[in-house]
C-alpha positions in Angstrom: 3.9 -76.9 -64.3 6.1 -74.2 -62.8 7.5 -76.1 -60.2 10.3 -74.0 -59.3 10.3 -71.1 -57.0 13.2 -68.9 -56.4 13.8 -66.0 -54.0 14.5 -62.6 -55.5 14.8 -59.7 -53.3 14.2 -55.5 -53.4 16.3 -52.9 -52.7 17.3 -51.3 -49.0 18.7 -48.5 -47.5 22.2 -48.8 -46.5 22.9 -49.8 -42.5 25.5 -50.5 -40.2 26.2 -52.5 -36.8 29.1 -51.1 -34.9 30.2 -51.8 -31.4 29.8 -55.4 -31.9 31.9 -58.4 -32.1 31.8 -60.6 -35.0 31.8 -65.0 -35.5 32.0 -65.1 -39.3 31.9 -68.9 -39.2 34.2 -69.1 -42.3 36.8 -66.7 -41.5 37.9 -66.2 -38.2 36.2 -64.0 -35.2 36.5 -60.1 -35.3 36.5 -58.7 -31.8 35.1 -55.1 -32.2 34.0 -54.8 -35.9 31.2 -53.5 -38.2 29.0 -55.0 -40.3 27.3 -52.7 -43.7 24.5 -54.0 -45.5 21.5 -53.6 -47.2 19.6 -57.1 -48.3 22.8 -58.3 -48.5 26.5 -57.8 -46.6 28.7 -55.3 -48.1 31.3 -55.0 -45.5 32.3 -57.5 -42.5 35.6 -56.2 -40.5 37.0 -53.5 -38.6 35.9 -49.8 -38.6 39.7 -49.1 -39.3 39.3 -51.1 -42.8 35.7 -49.8 -43.6 35.8 -48.7 -47.2 34.1 -44.8 -48.0 30.3 -45.5 -49.5 28.5 -43.8 -52.2 25.9 -43.4 -49.7 25.3 -42.6 -46.0 25.1 -45.4 -43.4 22.6 -45.7 -41.1 24.4 -46.4 -37.8 23.1 -48.5 -34.9 24.8 -49.3 -31.9 25.0 -53.4 -30.9 26.0 -52.7 -27.1 28.7 -54.9 -27.4 26.7 -57.9 -28.6 28.0 -61.0 -30.9 26.9 -60.9 -34.2 26.0 -65.1 -35.8 25.2 -65.6 -39.2 21.6 -66.7 -38.8 21.3 -70.4 -37.8 20.0 -73.3 -40.2 17.7 -75.7 -39.4 17.9 -78.4 -42.8 14.5 -80.4 -41.2 11.8 -79.3 -39.5 7.8 -79.5 -40.0 7.6 -75.3 -39.2 4.3 -74.2 -40.1 2.8 -77.7 -41.4 2.7 -79.9 -37.9 1.0 -76.0 -36.4 1.5 -75.9 -32.3 -1.0 -75.2 -29.6 -3.8 -75.8 -32.2 -3.8 -79.6 -32.5 -5.7 -81.4 -35.4 -6.5 -78.1 -37.1 -2.6 -77.9 -37.1 -1.6 -81.0 -38.3 -0.7 -81.4 -42.1 2.3 -82.2 -42.6 1.1 -86.4 -43.3 -1.4 -86.3 -46.1 -2.5 -89.7 -45.4 -5.0 -90.7 -48.2 -1.9 -92.7 -50.0 1.4 -94.1 -48.7 2.7 -92.3 -51.8 2.4 -88.8 -52.6 5.4 -87.3 -54.4 2.8 -84.7 -55.8 2.2 -83.1 -52.5 4.0 -79.5 -51.8 5.1 -78.0 -48.4 4.3 -74.5 -49.4 0.7 -75.3 -50.0 0.4 -76.3 -46.2 2.6 -73.8 -44.8 1.0 -71.5 -42.3 3.2 -68.4 -41.7 1.1 -67.6 -38.6 1.9 -70.7 -36.9 3.6 -69.8 -33.4 6.8 -71.8 -34.8 7.9 -68.7 -36.5 8.5 -66.5 -33.4 10.2 -69.9 -31.5 12.8 -70.1 -34.3 13.6 -66.2 -34.2 13.6 -66.5 -30.3 16.6 -69.2 -31.0 18.0 -67.2 -33.7 16.9 -69.7 -36.8 16.2 -67.5 -40.1 16.4 -70.2 -42.4 14.6 -73.7 -42.3 13.7 -76.4 -44.4 10.2 -77.7 -44.1 9.5 -81.2 -45.1 6.5 -83.4 -45.1 6.1 -85.9 -42.2 7.4 -89.4 -42.2 4.2 -91.5 -42.0 3.9 -92.0 -46.1 6.8 -94.1 -48.1 7.1 -91.1 -50.4 6.1 -88.1 -48.6 6.3 -85.2 -51.4 7.9 -82.4 -51.9 10.4 -79.9 -49.4 10.7 -76.4 -49.4 13.6 -73.6 -47.8 12.2 -70.8 -46.6 13.4 -67.6 -44.6 11.4 -67.1 -41.4 9.1 -64.0 -41.7 6.2 -64.9 -39.4 2.8 -63.4 -41.2 4.0 -63.1 -44.8 2.9 -64.9 -47.5 4.8 -67.7 -48.7 5.7 -66.9 -51.7 7.7 -63.8 -49.8 9.5 -66.6 -47.7 10.9 -68.7 -50.4 14.4 -69.5 -51.1 13.8 -73.1 -52.9 11.0 -74.6 -53.9 11.1 -77.7 -54.1 14.1 -78.3 -52.6 13.8 -82.2 -52.4 11.6 -85.2 -52.1 10.9 -86.8 -48.5 11.2 -90.4 -48.1 10.8 -93.0 -45.3 12.0 -95.9 -44.0 11.0 -98.0 -40.6 8.6 -98.1 -38.6 6.5 -95.0 -39.6 5.4 -96.0 -42.5 4.7 -99.5 -42.1 2.3 -98.8 -39.1 0.6 -96.2 -41.2 0.0 -98.0 -44.2 -0.1 -101.4 -43.5 -2.4 -102.1 -46.7 0.3 -101.3 -48.8 3.9 -102.4 -47.0 4.0 -104.4 -44.0 7.8 -105.1 -44.1 10.8 -103.0 -44.5 11.3 -105.1 -47.8 8.0 -103.8 -48.4 8.9 -100.2 -48.2 12.1 -100.7 -49.8 10.2 -102.0 -53.0 7.9 -99.5 -53.0 10.5 -97.0 -53.3 12.4 -98.4 -55.4 9.4 -99.3 -57.9 8.3 -95.4 -58.2 12.6 -94.7 -58.8 12.1 -97.4 -61.7 9.1 -96.1 -63.0 10.3 -92.3 -63.1 13.4 -93.6 -64.7 11.8 -95.5 -67.3 9.5 -93.4 -68.0 12.5 -90.4 -68.6 11.8 -88.3 -71.8 8.3 -89.0 -71.8 5.4 -87.0 -70.9 4.0 -87.5 -67.2 0.4 -88.9 -66.9 0.1 -87.8 -63.4 1.7 -84.6 -61.2 2.8 -87.8 -59.4 4.8 -89.0 -62.2 6.1 -85.9 -62.8 6.9 -84.5 -59.5 9.0 -87.9 -59.5 11.1 -87.4 -63.2 11.1 -83.8 -62.2 13.6 -85.0 -58.7 15.5 -87.0 -60.9 15.8 -84.8 -64.0 17.2 -81.6 -61.6 19.0 -84.3 -59.3 16.8 -82.7 -56.2 17.9 -84.4 -52.8 16.1 -87.4 -51.7 15.6 -87.0 -47.8 15.5 -90.2 -46.3 13.8 -90.5 -43.0 16.1 -93.7 -41.3 17.1 -94.2 -37.9 18.1 -98.1 -37.8 21.4 -99.1 -39.4 20.0 -101.4 -41.8 17.3 -98.6 -43.0 20.4 -96.5 -43.5 21.8 -99.1 -45.6 18.8 -99.9 -47.6 18.5 -95.9 -48.4 21.9 -96.3 -49.5 21.7 -99.0 -51.7 18.8 -97.8 -53.4 20.7 -94.5 -53.7 23.3 -96.3 -55.7 20.9 -98.1 -57.6 19.2 -94.9 -59.1 21.9 -92.4 -58.7 20.1 -90.3 -56.3 21.5 -87.5 -54.5 20.8 -88.6 -51.1 20.4 -87.2 -47.9 20.0 -89.7 -45.1 18.0 -88.0 -41.9 18.3 -88.8 -38.3 21.1 -91.3 -38.6 19.9 -92.8 -35.2 22.1 -96.0 -35.4 24.6 -94.9 -37.3 27.6 -95.9 -35.0 27.4 -99.0 -36.5 28.0 -98.2 -39.9 29.8 -95.4 -40.0 32.6 -96.5 -42.5 29.7 -97.6 -44.9 28.3 -93.7 -44.4 31.4 -92.5 -44.6 32.2 -94.0 -48.2 29.2 -93.6 -49.0 29.6 -89.6 -49.7 26.5 -89.1 -49.2 24.6 -86.2 -46.6 23.7 -86.8 -43.4 21.3 -84.7 -41.0 21.8 -86.1 -37.0 19.3 -85.5 -34.3 17.3 -84.7 -32.9 18.8 -86.2 -29.8 16.6 -84.1 -27.0 14.0 -87.0 -26.7 13.0 -89.9 -25.2 13.4 -93.3 -26.6 10.2 -93.7 -27.5 10.0 -96.5 -30.3 12.2 -99.4 -30.7 14.4 -97.3 -33.6 15.3 -95.1 -31.0 17.1 -97.1 -29.1 20.2 -96.4 -29.7 19.6 -92.7 -29.4 23.0 -90.9 -27.8 25.0 -87.8 -27.6 28.0 -90.2 -29.2 27.2 -90.3 -32.5 28.4 -86.3 -33.1 31.8 -86.9 -31.1 32.3 -90.2 -33.5 31.0 -88.6 -37.0 33.5 -85.6 -36.2 36.1 -88.3 -35.5 35.8 -90.1 -38.1 35.8 -87.3 -40.6 31.9 -87.1 -41.9 30.2 -84.0 -42.6 26.8 -83.6 -40.7 24.5 -81.5 -39.8 22.1 -81.0 -36.8 18.2 -80.3 -36.6 15.5 -80.5 -34.1 12.6 -81.7 -36.9 11.0 -79.5 -35.2 8.3 -79.6 -33.5 9.8 -82.7 -32.3 11.9 -81.0 -30.5 11.2 -77.2 -30.4 13.1 -75.2 -32.7 14.4 -72.8 -30.6 16.3 -75.5 -28.9 18.4 -75.8 -32.3 21.5 -74.4 -30.6 20.8 -76.0 -27.3 21.2 -79.7 -29.4 24.6 -78.2 -30.8 25.7 -77.5 -26.9 24.6 -80.6 -25.8 26.6 -82.5 -28.2 29.5 -80.0 -27.3 29.3 -81.5 -23.7 29.8 -84.8 -25.2 33.1 -83.9 -27.2 31.8 -82.5 -30.4 34.2 -79.6 -31.2 32.2 -75.4 -30.8 34.0 -75.2 -34.2 31.9 -78.6 -36.0 28.8 -77.7 -33.6 28.9 -74.2 -35.0 29.3 -75.4 -38.8 26.8 -77.8 -38.3 23.7 -75.3 -37.9 25.7 -72.5 -40.3 28.0 -73.4 -42.8 27.4 -76.8 -43.2 23.8 -76.4 -43.2 23.8 -74.2 -46.1 26.1 -76.0 -47.9 23.5 -79.2 -47.9 21.2 -76.9 -49.2 23.1 -76.0 -52.0 22.8 -72.1 -50.6 26.6 -71.4 -49.3 26.7 -69.0 -51.7 24.1 -67.1 -49.9 23.8 -68.0 -46.3 25.4 -69.5 -43.0 28.2 -66.9 -42.9 28.8 -63.3 -42.7 30.9 -62.4 -46.0 30.4 -59.9 -48.0 27.8 -60.8 -51.2 25.7 -62.9 -48.4 22.6 -62.2 -47.2 22.3 -60.1 -44.4 21.1 -62.9 -42.4 22.6 -61.2 -38.7 21.6 -62.4 -35.1 22.9 -60.2 -32.7 23.3 -62.2 -29.4 23.6 -61.1 -25.3 26.9 -63.1 -25.7 28.9 -65.7 -27.6 25.4 -68.4 -27.8 28.0 -71.5 -28.1 29.6 -70.3 -24.9 26.9 -68.5 -22.8 23.8 -70.9 -22.1 22.4 -67.1 -21.0 22.7 -65.9 -24.2 19.9 -64.6 -25.8 19.3 -62.7 -29.5 18.7 -58.9 -28.8 18.4 -58.3 -33.0 17.6 -60.1 -36.0 17.9 -59.3 -39.4 16.7 -61.4 -42.4 17.5 -60.0 -46.0 18.5 -56.7 -44.3 15.3 -56.3 -42.6 15.0 -56.2 -38.8 12.3 -58.7 -37.6 13.3 -59.1 -34.0 
């Protein structure tokens, strides 16, 4: 059927940025540095150690800006829950059925969504786009570069990148004809994976069956929308039953069960926290969770769940977490290299290193230290987009 799409870029001229300081994320801070790149990075460091290149470098003056890797939001509805156009832009929940693993977000992404520009305004260059949480099994996710107006095929890093499932209030309220309790939601999820595992090696009869088998065969991440502690524990239980590669998304109520989350070893996405307690599941919404995860030694990423919180506020979420005790190092990693690791793309994105994609954001000041900092120049795959 050809589910899998992988990005492949072309050539570019060699460019250089100088008169900048550089936050590499993984190899420390360079106070007076240069970056040489085309679609990938060829050099990061001081001018004194710059090697010779076999072609001229087109130098650009950074004007004293601070270079960061492009930020990464691992859980968004960018392009499928669009801004400013109402119901016409609401394509993130396919409500014709409670179980829609065959749905692919790449078929719903609108590259002209205003959210793309908001992402760039916030220094975000890579996002994972996921279906909504109204369905018990929502569909296949995708990882894209933020390239406004480009065909989706030119944005894709990986599709599918995972499968969205949901626990708790949202699917129960949306599909009371299918499941009216948390037990019912869990049973629907368990039956879908049981059926897929039972039929491994047998030609699927439907696209839904094919999607479920594909997720298991390729060990794709199963992204579980779960706020309450009991829902998180149910997600962990089912993941262990079927050997799933689980990512716990939101984990709002997780302070009650930190030992269980840590021992599970599963990935965790925290946030968004810049929102009201709009439903029962959010009763324990707290900024303390970020520091608690760090102190417990549990890796995590931070999300805006755009457009729940606008994507240009990803840094603001990280800064607010810092004001409640999260270290600057962990905050930076949660929206860069740890996000890349969670997406299995740390060899390409998440830090400024030789050989990685040239996703570079120049900020007017250090964005984690100065709330007035804003992007002044952005490159994605070496192409200036802002």
